N, C-alpha and C positions, 0 to 999 in steps of 0.2 A: 512693386514686384507683383507677378501674377500669383493667382491663390493656388494656382497646380505646381508652381515652384514652391511657395509658403509651406505648401502640406509635404513636399517630397515626393509628389507625383508626377514631376516632368519629366515626360519622356524624349528620348534621344530622337531628333527629328530625322527621316531619309537624305540620304546622301544624295545632291544632285546629279542623276545622269549626266556626262556630256557626248550630245548625238557624233556620230562618227564623224568622223575628220575634222572637226571643229575644237579650235582651241578657245570658244567663249562659249558660253549658256546663258543668254540676258533672259529677259522678260522686263514688262510693264505691267504692274498692276493695282488696284485699288482693294487695301486688307482692309478689315472691318473688326470689331471688337471682337474678344476671344482668340484672335489671329496670334502666335508667337513660333518662333524656333529656337531648338537649344540642339547644339550639337557639342558634347566636351569638349572634343579635341580639333573642332573646326573642319576644313577639309583640306586637300592637299593642293587646293588653287588658290587665286585670290579671288576675295569676294567685293565688291564696289556695291553702294546701294547710296542711291542719290534721292532725296524726297524733293517731290514735284507740289504736295501740298497734304494739308492735315499735318498729324505728328506722330510719330513710330517713337518707339523706346530701344535704344541700345545699353543693354546691362556689361560693364564690364567690371574690373578689379577693384578701380578705385570707386564704383558707384554705378551711377548709370546716366547717359543722355538723351534727353528730349530731343527728339530731331523737328526742326520744320522746314519751311521751303526752302531750298540753298543748301542744305545741309549735306556732305556726302561724306560718308563714311567708309574707311578702308580695311579689311580685314585680311591680316597675311595668314600665309598658309599656315596650319596650325593652331591657331589662335581660336577659341574657345568664340562658338557662338551663341547670344544671347539677344534677342530681340522682337518684337512684336510691335503690336499698336498700343497707343499711350490712352490708356482709360479713358480719362476725362473727355477726349473727342472723340473716342470712336470710327476712326477712318485714317487712313495712311496712304496715300499714293505714291508709290515708290517704283522708280527704275532701278534693276539690278541687272547686275551680269556678273556670274563665275568664270574667269578666265585664268589662261597660262598667259603672263606676258613675253613678248621679244624680249630678248638682251638689251636691247637699247631705250626699252622701255623705263627699265629700273630707275635710272636718274630722276623719272618725273614722279616717281610713287616715292617720295623721300619726302612724306607731309607730315605736319605736326602730330606728335604722337600723344593719343589720349591716354591709353594706356598699353603695357607692352604687347607688341602686335596688334595694335587698333589705332589708326590713322585718322585725323580728320581735319576736311576743311570747310569753311562758313564761306559759300559765295554770296554777297551783299548785293552785286550789280544784278539787275532784274535781266537786262537786255544778254548778259554772260550766262543765266540761270535757262534763259530760254534756247539758248544756242546749244547748252550743256545739254540739257533735255532732248532737244531736237536730235542730236547724234548718236544719244545712247537710244532712244526709240528706234532711228534706223538701223541700229546694231542689231536689234529683235526682228526689225521688218528683213533684214539681211538674211539672218542666220535661219530664219523661218522661210524664206524663200526658194525660188527654184531656178535662181541663175546659176550659170555653169562654174561661176568663178566667188558662192556666196561665202565662204570663207574670208577671202581675200577681202570682200565687199564689207564683210561685218567686221573684221579687224581693222580694219582702215578707217572706218567710222568711230569703233572703239579709241585710236590711236588720235584720231581728232580730239574725242569727248577728251583725254587725258591731258591733251598740249592744253586743251582748253581751263581744264581745273591747275593744269602746275602753273598756267599763267596766274591763278588767282593765289598761289602760296603767298603768306606774310613776308616771307625772309627769301622769297626767288635770289636776288641778287646775292647773297652770299652763303648760299646753303644748295649741297648736293651732294653725290656721293662723296665719301673719302675718297680723295686721291689715291691713296695706296689700295685700296679697294679697284679703284677704276684701272690703275697698271695691272690686275691680277685678270680682271674681267677681258681686257684687250689682250692678253696672252692666251687665254681660255678660248676667245672667240676665235683670234686667231689659228689656232687649230687644235681643234674640238676634240681629236682622236689620239693626240698625244699622251702619253703616261705622265699627267703631271704629278708630281708629288705633293702632299701638303708642305712636305719643307722645303721643296723648292720654291713652291709658291710663298710661305711666310718670309724666305730668304727675299724673294723678289719685290715683295713690300714692305721690308725692312721691320718686320714686326716678329715677335715669337710667336711659335707653332700654336699655343694655347690663346694667346691674343688674337691673333689673326684667325682661328676658326671662330671665335666669337663674334666678333668684328664682321666678318663674311655675312654668317649668316644673321645678325642685326641689321646689315645695311641691305643684303640681297631678300631676305626671306626666305632661303633655302640653306640646307648643308653645303659644303664645298662637292661633296659625292651627287649630292640631289641635282645640281645646277650642271655640273660635266656631266650627267648621264641627260639632262634635258637638251643640252645642245648637241649630243651626238646623235638622239634620237629624233631630232628636227631636222639635222643634215640627212639621216635616214631618210627620213619622210621627203626631202627633195629628190634624194636618189631615186628613191622607189617612183615618184612620181615624172621624172625626167629621164631617166635610164632604163634600159633594158638589164642591168646585172642582175644576177642570181642574189637572193636571198643571203646566201654565204658570202660572196665581195661585198655585197653592200653591207655587213655584218664588221667584218675585216677593216673596210675603210674607214668606220666609224669608230672602230676601234674595241670591237668585241672579237675575241680569241673563239668563242663558242656560239655557233649560229642558234641553237636552241636556246642558250639562257639569252641572246640577243631577241628572239623571236618570244619569250616569256616577257622580258623587259616592256618590250613596245607592244603586246598587247597589254599590257597592265596598264600604261598610258593613254592608249588609243581606244583601247576597246575591242580591235580587231588584230588579226596576225599581219605581218609585213604581206603575206602574198594576199589578203583579204583587202588589205589598205590599198594594194597597187589595183586589184581589178576595180573597188569601187573608183577609183581614180579615172580608169576606162569609161565605167558608167556615168560619171560625173562629168567627162569631157562631153558625151554622147546628149547630156542636158535631161537623163531621165532620173532626176533627181527626187526624191521624195522627202515631205515635210518633217520636220522634228518631230519626235514624240510628244 
């Protein structure tokens, strides 16, 4: 443990800001002695940390994990962040990404559980490590670049990295999302704007309401309400980018009765209003995108 933690002086680390438009906030860093991060309640996105070299320390409910080259740790939303440089080595080269997964990625994120909300894969094959590290570095390159479709490039590189990581799952052939939850996810994706009640979806899954709610959050990493809103707002982003529909029309089409409430929820997720998002789409297509802060 770190001295600052042992003395009770641990300070909450700032929340990593998502740049406008992006569903991924990546980086590649060499951290040295004294570095640590602590977020009591984690973040509302997923966090992936892949160790390139050196050693890092990941604290969790059952103790701590000292990561080495090839270790990949995945924090679910709302999971405590407690990590830093392992003191005896004093350096940790790590590639990381905060991201909001596409719905179809969730089946690939069902890794072995290190502790509640904290997942861990060990990549032993050196060629696989190099490929994964390359794709994760590409995520950072694309996200910080000036290509007109930089989010698509960044998310596609992240998708390739997650597929490569999923291929390292020791129980890949026998473990995936619970079929009952897969049935519910299919219904939600088919019509994000529909008023799916918890009771209806529980019946669809063949589970009690309480068991369904628990299993859904355990498997998906979000509550039913959070995931449903995520799907609706993703659909709203598509409409804002590709159609001239009014904000009120977009809100109604994705299942929001109140356009003002829709705008508040949209801004909370993306950091900008629907109008601002649409305007930035025009800017992005013109090629005048500034780098991430």
